[in-house]
NUVO-176033 format. One line per field, with one value per residue: x, y, z of N, C-alpha, C in turn. Coordinates in pm, whole numbers, padded with zeros to 5 digits. Each point is the difference from the previous one (the first is absolute). Example, Ala and Ser with C-alpha at 12.3 -4.5 7.8 and 13.67 -1.06 7.14 Angstrom:
# residues 2
n_X: [01319, -00035]
n_Y: [-00569, 00105]
n_Z: [00780, -00072]
ca_X: [-00089, 00082]
ca_Y: [00119, 00119]
ca_Z: [00000, 00006]
c_X: [00090, -00077]
c_Y: [00120, 00109]
c_Z: [00000, 00073]
//
This chain:
# residues 118
n_X: [08354, 00088, 00100, 00109, 00062, 00088, 00103, 00120, -00035, 00099, 00108, 00061, 00113, 00053, -00081, -00071, -00074, -00123, -00107, -00076, -00091, -00098, -00092, -00085, -00081, -00108, -00088, 00046, -00038, 00067, 00127, -00025, 00045, 00114, 00040, 00119, -00025, 00069, 00039, 00098, 00067, -00102, -00045, -00063, -00108, 00071, -00043, 00003, -00099, -00055, -00092, -00034, -00125, 00044, 00062, -00062, 00129, 00010, 00119, 00023, 00050, -00034, -00106, -00002, -00006, -00049, -00117, -00057, -00107, -00066, -00077, -00064, -00074, 00042, 00098, -00042, 00100, 00063, 00105, 00111, 00061, 00062, 00065, 00118, -00038, -00041, 00083, -00001, -00001, 00069, -00113, -00115, -00005, -00087, -00080, -00053, -00131, -00039, -00087, -00057, -00056, -00055, 00121, 00018, 00110, 00074, 00086, 00047, 00115, 00041, 00075, 00102, 00083, 00055, 00112, 00069, 00083, 00134]
n_Y: [09433, -00026, 00003, 00044, -00042, 00060, -00072, 00046, 00101, 00044, 00048, -00053, -00069, 00027, -00121, 00094, 00004, -00011, 00020, -00004, 00075, -00072, 00055, -00087, 00088, -00035, 00035, -00113, -00054, 00034, -00035, 00033, 00055, 00008, 00136, 00010, 00132, 00055, 00132, 00008, 00106, 00062, -00121, -00090, -00018, -00090, -00127, -00018, -00029, -00119, -00020, -00126, -00021, -00084, 00128, -00024, -00002, 00120, 00022, 00128, -00011, 00141, -00070, -00087, -00068, 00123, -00011, -00005, -00028, 00037, -00086, 00078, -00101, -00032, 00065, -00052, -00072, 00075, -00075, 00093, -00106, 00113, -00076, 00020, 00111, 00054, 00084, -00089, -00045, 00104, 00005, 00051, -00070, -00063, -00035, -00109, 00003, -00134, 00091, -00118, 00111, 00111, 00010, -00068, 00041, 00081, -00036, 00132, -00029, 00060, -00103, -00064, 00084, -00063, 00028, -00053, 00034, 00030]
n_Z: [09145, -00086, 00090, -00084, 00101, -00062, 00030, 00053, -00063, -00101, 00051, -00096, 00048, -00108, -00039, 00044, 00114, -00049, 00108, -00109, 00070, -00015, 00088, -00038, 00007, 00080, -00061, 00054, -00121, -00116, -00008, -00134, -00109, 00041, -00016, -00061, 00005, -00108, 00041, -00090, 00027, -00057, 00089, -00071, 00071, 00073, -00045, 00137, 00080, -00021, 00103, -00041, 00018, -00104, -00022, -00119, -00046, -00045, -00061, -00003, -00115, 00025, 00055, -00094, 00107, 00000, -00062, 00117, -00058, 00101, 00064, 00088, -00033, 00097, -00051, -00101, 00009, -00076, -00029, -00013, -00011, 00014, -00058, 00031, 00069, -00103, -00039, -00095, 00112, 00003, 00078, -00030, 00097, -00082, 00109, -00047, 00008, -00038, 00059, 00069, 00000, -00009, -00078, -00117, 00059, -00061, 00105, 00022, 00031, 00082, -00004, -00014, 00035, -00096, 00079, -00108, 00081, -00051]
ca_X: [00119, 00125, 00116, 00130, 00104, 00143, 00099, 00126, 00083, 00101, 00139, 00073, 00125, 00010, 00040, -00079, -00138, -00122, -00122, -00125, -00117, -00121, -00102, -00142, -00090, -00127, -00112, 00073, -00065, 00127, 00092, 00049, 00139, 00079, 00118, 00085, 00041, 00089, 00003, 00094, -00039, 00002, -00029, -00120, -00010, 00027, -00015, 00124, -00041, -00135, -00023, -00155, -00054, 00047, 00141, 00080, 00066, 00073, 00089, 00066, 00131, 00105, -00021, 00032, 00129, 00034, -00112, -00097, -00131, -00074, -00125, -00061, -00128, -00074, 00028, -00023, 00133, 00101, 00141, 00096, 00146, 00116, 00135, 00099, -00059, 00072, -00059, -00119, -00127, -00049, -00129, -00104, -00066, -00148, -00066, -00131, -00076, -00128, -00071, -00146, -00059, -00141, 00001, 00146, 00056, 00158, 00042, 00140, 00058, 00051, 00135, 00106, 00120, 00122, 00116, 00123, 00115, 00108]
ca_Y: [00042, -00066, 00071, -00075, 00077, -00057, 00042, -00068, 00069, 00072, 00021, -00124, 00007, -00099, -00118, -00015, -00077, 00069, -00089, 00087, -00062, 00076, -00039, 00045, 00014, 00037, -00114, -00091, -00132, -00063, 00080, -00080, 00036, 00099, 00013, 00106, 00068, 00122, 00103, 00087, 00123, -00009, -00125, -00065, -00097, -00135, -00104, -00067, -00131, -00019, -00122, -00027, -00035, -00126, 00008, 00002, 00128, 00040, 00113, 00062, -00045, 00087, -00043, -00147, -00056, 00086, 00042, -00113, 00051, -00087, 00071, -00064, 00016, 00020, 00144, 00072, 00081, -00042, 00052, -00013, -00008, 00037, -00020, 00043, 00114, 00080, 00143, -00005, -00050, 00133, 00037, -00010, -00148, 00005, -00131, -00006, -00110, -00018, -00023, -00004, 00068, 00023, -00045, -00021, 00118, 00005, 00127, 00035, 00068, 00138, -00013, 00019, 00034, -00082, 00070, -00070, 00108, 00008]
ca_Z: [-00077, 00037, -00006, -00008, 00070, -00031, 00089, -00016, -00099, 00071, -00075, 00018, -00096, -00104, 00071, 00130, -00016, 00071, 00000, -00003, 00044, -00044, 00078, -00038, 00113, -00050, -00033, -00082, 00024, -00037, -00094, -00105, -00025, 00061, -00066, 00007, -00134, 00027, -00115, 00005, -00074, -00164, -00061, 00032, 00117, -00055, 00092, 00052, 00025, 00031, 00060, 00009, 00136, 00045, 00025, -00133, -00011, -00131, 00014, -00115, -00024, 00066, 00131, 00021, 00076, 00109, 00081, 00038, 00046, 00092, 00055, 00125, -00026, 00132, 00035, -00127, -00025, -00099, 00031, -00112, 00042, -00112, 00034, -00107, -00067, -00096, -00020, -00084, 00070, 00066, -00041, 00101, -00012, 00032, -00007, -00072, 00051, -00063, 00118, -00004, 00104, -00031, -00128, -00025, -00049, -00004, 00081, 00000, 00113, -00019, -00034, 00095, -00082, 00016, -00068, 00008, -00027, 00092]
c_X: [00119, 00117, 00120, 00108, 00137, 00094, 00140, 00081, 00113, 00124, 00080, 00118, -00018, 00044, -00070, -00134, -00099, -00095, -00119, -00117, -00140, -00105, -00137, -00100, -00147, -00087, 00057, -00060, 00118, 00075, 00062, 00150, 00039, 00134, 00081, 00036, 00101, -00001, 00113, -00011, 00015, -00024, -00135, 00006, 00018, -00018, 00130, -00032, -00152, -00021, -00153, -00033, 00060, 00148, 00074, 00053, 00052, 00074, 00041, 00139, 00116, -00001, 00039, 00138, 00035, -00126, -00097, -00132, -00068, -00125, -00036, -00161, -00074, 00023, -00037, 00127, 00078, 00129, 00076, 00145, 00087, 00135, 00101, -00057, 00098, -00050, -00123, -00117, -00058, -00132, -00101, -00076, -00142, -00052, -00129, -00067, -00138, -00095, -00147, -00036, -00150, -00020, 00141, 00065, 00156, 00023, 00148, 00043, 00048, 00152, 00108, 00134, 00123, 00099, 00124, 00111, 00103, 00038]
c_Y: [-00081, 00080, -00105, 00099, -00062, 00048, -00071, 00063, 00081, 00011, -00125, 00013, -00128, -00137, -00025, -00059, 00093, -00101, 00097, -00099, 00093, -00069, 00049, 00004, 00066, -00123, -00095, -00146, -00099, 00071, -00104, 00022, 00113, 00020, 00128, 00059, 00103, 00096, 00089, 00133, 00005, -00118, -00042, -00092, -00133, -00098, -00053, -00142, -00012, -00142, -00020, -00055, -00140, -00007, -00004, 00141, 00026, 00115, 00054, -00052, 00054, -00034, -00143, -00020, 00111, 00044, -00111, 00058, -00120, 00076, -00089, 00027, 00028, 00142, 00090, 00090, -00071, 00062, -00030, 00008, 00025, -00013, 00029, 00118, 00072, 00149, 00004, -00041, 00132, 00034, 00010, -00131, 00013, -00138, 00010, -00129, 00003, -00050, -00028, 00056, 00020, -00031, -00030, 00119, -00023, 00130, 00007, 00064, 00159, 00000, 00026, 00011, -00079, 00073, -00076, 00077, -00025, 00126]
c_Z: [00055, -00016, 00003, 00054, -00025, 00106, -00044, -00106, 00080, -00082, 00028, -00095, -00106, 00060, 00127, -00012, 00080, -00016, 00004, 00048, -00050, 00065, -00046, 00118, -00060, -00012, -00120, 00028, -00050, -00099, -00095, -00019, 00077, -00069, 00040, -00131, 00047, -00106, 00036, -00051, -00136, -00073, 00034, 00116, -00075, 00105, 00050, 00040, 00047, 00063, 00007, 00140, 00036, 00002, -00123, -00025, -00128, 00019, -00139, 00000, 00083, 00152, 00025, 00047, 00109, 00100, 00015, 00052, 00082, 00055, 00123, -00016, 00134, 00049, -00128, -00039, -00116, 00027, -00120, 00071, -00107, 00030, -00124, -00083, -00084, -00019, -00094, 00068, 00071, -00070, 00106, -00015, 00062, 00012, -00044, 00043, -00076, 00121, -00024, 00141, -00012, -00148, -00050, -00072, 00007, 00077, -00012, 00140, -00024, -00046, 00100, -00083, 00037, -00095, 00025, -00036, 00104, 00049]
//
C-alpha cells in the first residue's frame, strides 16, 4: 500500500506565499506523474499543476506565473510553491501520484486546506 501525506497548508493574506509538500511512502518502485489538484466548496476538483518523472511540467491557466511545481525523486516528494496568492485560490489542495508499487495505481493524499484571506 502507498500513502501520500500532504503538509504546508494554512491561512495566508492576499499576496502571500505558501509551500505545499506531499511525500509518498510504502512499496514504491517508481513514480510517474505527480500533481496537485484543488477543490473549493461547491466546485469540482480541478487540476493545478502536474510534473512528470523527467521534470516536464504543466499548469492550469490560473496557476501559470504564480505557482511552481517541483519534485525530489530521491524523497518521493512533490512540492507546490504558491506565490501572489489570491482569495480565489482558497481550496482544499490534494496531491496525486501515479505509482508503480505492487501494481500501477493512482493515489491521492488526504488534502490540506489553503485559505487566502485578509
